[in-house]
C-alpha positions as CSV (number, residue, x, y, z in Angstrom):
1,M,0.0,0.0,-0.1
2,L,1.4,3.4,-1.0
3,E,1.9,6.1,1.5
4,K,2.4,10.0,1.1
5,A,4.9,12.3,2.6
6,T,4.7,16.2,2.3
7,L,8.0,18.0,2.9
8,G,9.1,21.6,2.2
9,G,12.9,22.2,2.2
10,G,13.1,25.4,0.0
11,C,12.5,25.6,-3.5
12,F,10.1,22.9,-4.8
13,W,11.9,22.6,-8.1
14,C,15.0,21.4,-6.0
15,T,13.1,19.1,-3.8
16,E,11.2,17.6,-6.5
17,A,14.3,16.9,-8.6
18,I,15.9,15.0,-5.6
19,F,13.0,12.8,-4.3
20,K,11.9,11.6,-7.7
21,R,15.1,9.8,-8.1
22,L,14.7,7.7,-5.2
23,R,13.9,4.1,-5.4
24,G,10.5,3.4,-4.2
25,V,9.1,6.9,-4.8
26,E,6.2,6.6,-7.2
27,K,5.3,10.1,-7.7
28,V,6.3,13.7,-6.6
29,I,4.1,16.7,-6.9
30,P,5.2,20.3,-6.1
31,G,2.7,22.3,-4.4
32,Y,1.7,24.5,-1.4
33,A,0.9,23.6,2.2
34,G,0.9,24.8,5.8
35,G,-1.0,28.1,5.2
36,H,-4.3,29.7,5.5
37,T,-5.3,30.7,1.9
38,F,-7.4,28.2,0.1
39,N,-5.8,27.0,-3.4
40,P,-3.4,29.8,-3.5
41,T,-1.4,30.7,-6.8
42,Y,2.5,30.8,-7.0
43,E,2.3,34.6,-7.2
44,E,0.2,34.6,-4.0
45,V,2.6,32.3,-2.3
46,C,5.7,34.3,-3.2
47,T,4.2,37.2,-1.5
48,G,4.8,35.5,1.9
49,T,1.2,36.4,3.0
50,T,-0.6,33.2,2.3
51,G,1.3,31.2,5.3
52,H,2.1,28.3,2.7
53,A,5.4,26.9,2.0
54,E,6.7,25.5,-1.2
55,V,6.5,21.6,-0.6
56,V,6.6,18.5,-2.4
57,Q,3.9,15.7,-1.9
58,I,5.9,12.3,-2.2
59,T,4.0,9.1,-3.0
60,F,6.1,6.2,-2.1
61,N,6.2,2.4,-1.3
62,P,7.1,1.9,2.3
63,E,8.3,-1.8,1.5
64,I,11.0,-0.4,-0.7
65,I,11.9,3.0,1.1
66,D,10.4,4.0,4.6
67,Y,9.5,7.4,5.9
68,E,12.5,7.8,8.0
69,T,14.8,7.3,5.0
70,L,12.9,10.0,3.3
71,L,13.3,12.3,6.2
72,R,17.1,11.6,6.3
73,V,17.5,12.3,2.7
74,F,15.3,15.6,3.3
75,F,17.5,16.7,6.1
76,A,20.7,15.9,4.2
77,T,19.6,17.9,1.0
78,H,18.6,21.3,2.7
79,D,19.6,23.6,5.6
80,P,17.1,23.0,8.3
81,T,18.6,25.5,10.6
82,T,17.8,28.7,8.5
83,P,14.3,30.1,9.2
84,N,12.5,31.1,6.1
85,Q,15.6,30.7,3.9
86,Q,17.5,28.3,1.8
87,G,20.4,29.6,0.1
88,N,19.4,32.9,-1.7
89,D,15.7,32.2,-1.5
90,Y,14.1,34.1,1.3
91,G,10.7,34.2,2.7
92,P,8.3,31.8,4.6
93,Q,7.4,30.0,1.7
94,Y,11.0,28.6,1.8
95,R,11.0,27.5,5.3
96,S,11.8,23.9,6.4
97,I,8.6,22.0,7.1
98,I,7.3,18.6,7.7
99,L,3.5,18.1,7.3
100,Y,2.7,14.8,8.8
101,H,-0.2,12.7,7.5
102,N,-0.6,10.6,10.8
103,E,0.6,10.3,14.2
104,N,3.4,7.8,13.3
105,Q,4.9,10.2,10.8
106,R,4.9,12.9,13.6
107,R,6.8,10.5,15.9
108,V,9.2,9.5,13.4
109,A,9.8,13.2,12.4
110,E,10.6,14.1,16.1
111,K,12.8,11.1,16.6
112,V,14.8,11.9,13.4
113,M,15.1,15.6,14.3
114,E,16.3,14.7,17.9
115,E,18.9,12.4,16.5
116,L,20.2,14.8,13.9
117,A,20.2,17.8,16.2
118,K,23.8,17.2,17.3
119,E,24.9,17.1,13.7
120,F,24.2,20.7,13.1
121,D,25.9,23.7,14.5
122,K,22.8,25.7,15.0
123,P,19.3,24.5,16.3
124,I,17.1,22.6,13.6
125,V,14.0,25.1,13.1
126,T,12.0,22.7,11.0
127,E,8.3,23.2,11.6
128,V,6.5,19.9,12.2
129,K,2.6,20.2,11.9
130,P,-0.3,18.0,10.5
131,L,-1.3,18.4,7.0
132,E,-4.3,20.2,6.7
133,A,-4.6,20.7,2.8
134,F,-2.2,20.2,0.0
135,F,-2.7,22.4,-3.2
136,P,-0.7,21.1,-6.3
137,A,1.3,23.8,-8.0
138,E,0.6,25.0,-11.4
139,E,1.5,22.7,-14.1
140,Y,4.7,24.5,-15.4
141,H,6.3,23.9,-11.9
142,H,6.1,20.1,-12.5
143,N,9.3,18.5,-13.5
144,Y,10.8,21.9,-13.7
145,F,14.4,20.8,-13.6
146,E,14.0,18.1,-16.4
147,R,12.2,20.5,-18.6
148,N,14.4,23.6,-18.0
149,P,18.0,22.2,-17.7
150,T,19.7,25.3,-19.3
151,K,17.9,27.7,-17.2
152,P,20.4,29.5,-15.0
153,Y,18.6,28.6,-11.6
154,C,18.6,25.0,-12.8
155,Q,22.5,25.1,-13.6
156,V,23.5,27.2,-10.6
157,V,21.3,26.0,-7.9
158,I,19.6,22.7,-8.7
159,A,22.2,20.8,-10.7
160,P,24.9,20.9,-8.0
161,K,22.3,20.1,-5.3
162,V,21.3,17.0,-7.5
163,E,25.0,15.9,-8.1
164,K,25.7,16.1,-4.3
165,F,22.6,14.1,-3.5
166,V,23.4,11.4,-6.2
167,K,27.1,11.1,-4.8
168,N,25.8,10.7,-1.2
169,F,22.7,8.7,-1.9
170,H,23.6,6.5,-4.8
171,H,22.6,3.3,-3.0
172,L,19.0,4.7,-2.8
173,L,18.6,5.7,-6.5
174,K,16.4,4.2,-9.0
175,P,18.3,1.9,-11.3
176,S,18.0,4.4,-14.2
177,E,19.7,7.2,-12.3
């Protein structure tokens, strides 16, 4: 039975490009969650007033990759110690956030954060809260990195992040990666 995880670690173009490469991940959809506006647009989320974060919703097979492993990849591929920022991307939409789907996911998230806390020089500021609603992003955000490899943001920000991820997590990649 497939499960879902909803995570925000900065720009959803980056997180989508990473998680879709993992063995056991069936689907990754960029979107918005954690805010108070119903079905916001990208432009609205970018104002920082909707309360939403850019997130990805990951559909995965827990018999192949478990939720804890997804979280360990999540924490290794973004900076969970910077509030409302990832690199040069600033604003509450870029905050580190875990939106759990059930109590087990909440417990696993808290356990992983507690274990990883000593690996960072600053406190982990990742928000952990229940998922209330997920709104898929506009179609042009889906598979952004694959569809726009020559765009400067893809070359300067996403490509190096994906390369580092592939090097560090090669044992978890889908066979085609």
